[in-house]
C-alpha positions as CSV (number, residue, x, y, z in Angstrom):
1,M,0.0,0.0,0.0
2,L,2.8,2.4,0.8
3,S,4.5,1.8,-2.5
4,R,1.3,2.5,-4.4
5,R,0.8,5.8,-2.4
6,L,4.3,6.7,-3.2
7,Q,3.9,6.0,-6.9
8,L,0.8,8.2,-7.0
9,K,2.6,11.0,-5.2
10,F,5.3,11.0,-7.9
11,L,3.2,10.0,-10.8
12,L,0.4,12.6,-10.5
13,P,2.7,15.6,-10.5
14,L,4.7,14.1,-13.4
15,L,1.5,13.6,-15.3
16,L,0.4,17.2,-14.5
17,L,3.7,18.5,-15.6
18,L,3.5,16.6,-18.9
19,L,0.0,18.1,-19.5
20,L,1.3,21.6,-18.8
21,L,4.2,21.1,-21.2
22,L,1.8,19.8,-23.9
23,F,-0.5,22.8,-23.5
24,Q,2.5,25.2,-23.5
25,Y,3.8,23.6,-26.7
26,Q,0.4,24.1,-28.4
27,L,0.2,27.7,-27.2
28,W,3.6,28.7,-28.6
29,F,4.1,26.4,-31.5
30,G,0.8,24.7,-32.4
31,E,-1.9,25.8,-34.9
32,G,-3.3,29.2,-33.9
33,N,-0.3,30.0,-31.7
34,L,0.3,33.4,-30.0
35,R,2.7,34.6,-32.7
36,G,0.1,33.9,-35.4
37,A,-2.5,35.7,-33.3
38,W,-0.3,38.8,-32.9
39,K,0.4,38.7,-36.7
40,L,-3.4,38.6,-37.4
41,R,-4.0,41.5,-35.0
42,R,-1.4,43.6,-36.9
43,Q,-3.0,42.7,-40.2
44,V,-6.5,43.6,-38.9
45,S,-5.2,46.9,-37.6
46,A,-3.6,47.7,-41.0
47,Q,-6.8,46.7,-42.8
48,R,-8.9,48.9,-40.6
49,A,-6.6,51.9,-41.2
50,E,-6.9,51.2,-45.0
51,N,-10.7,50.9,-44.7
52,V,-10.9,54.3,-43.0
53,E,-8.9,55.9,-45.8
54,L,-11.0,54.2,-48.5
55,M,-14.2,55.3,-46.7
56,K,-13.0,59.0,-46.7
57,R,-12.2,58.7,-50.5
58,N,-15.6,57.1,-51.1
59,Q,-17.4,60.0,-49.3
60,I,-15.6,62.5,-51.4
61,L,-16.5,60.7,-54.6
62,T,-20.1,60.3,-53.5
63,A,-20.3,64.0,-52.8
64,Q,-18.8,64.8,-56.3
65,V,-21.3,62.4,-58.0
66,Q,-24.2,64.0,-56.1
67,D,-23.0,67.5,-57.0
68,L,-22.8,66.5,-60.7
69,K,-26.2,64.8,-60.6
70,Q,-28.1,67.6,-58.8
71,G,-25.9,70.6,-58.9
72,H,-26.4,72.1,-62.4
73,A,-24.7,75.3,-61.1
74,A,-21.4,73.4,-60.7
75,I,-21.6,72.0,-64.2
76,E,-22.5,75.4,-65.6
77,E,-19.6,77.0,-63.8
78,Q,-17.2,74.5,-65.1
79,A,-18.6,74.9,-68.7
80,R,-18.2,78.7,-68.4
81,T,-14.7,78.7,-67.2
82,D,-13.3,75.8,-69.2
83,L,-15.3,76.0,-72.4
84,G,-16.4,79.6,-72.5
85,M,-20.1,78.9,-72.4
86,I,-22.5,81.8,-72.9
87,K,-26.2,81.4,-72.2
88,K,-28.9,82.5,-74.6
89,G,-29.7,86.2,-74.0
90,E,-26.4,87.0,-72.4
91,T,-24.0,89.4,-74.0
92,F,-20.3,88.6,-74.2
93,Y,-17.9,91.4,-73.8
94,Q,-14.2,90.9,-74.5
95,I,-11.8,93.6,-73.4
96,V,-8.7,93.8,-75.5
97,R,-5.9,95.9,-74.2
98,E,-3.5,97.5,-76.5
99,P,-0.1,96.0,-76.3
100,P,2.5,98.3,-74.7
101,P,4.8,100.1,-77.1
102,P,8.0,98.3,-77.9
103,R,11.1,99.3,-76.0
104,H,14.1,100.6,-77.9
């Protein structure tokens, strides 16, 4: 009886130590280990930052599209400045300045 108790006294801690080592191995080197989790966290953080930038860009593009769809004034302003548009009934005045006399 004494030897059996003695065996359990040594065998149980040894078994627990082996289980602890097995779990530690899986934690550090197994599938889904801590290093992999840290790497995934960094990737998620980088993706979130990229998503924020893309959302800002999308908001700007959406505002531009809405302005072009509904804002005829913006289209008209661009046509006047870039293409020289004149509306019906408007009078166009062009002021031509005389060139300065040539220097001798």
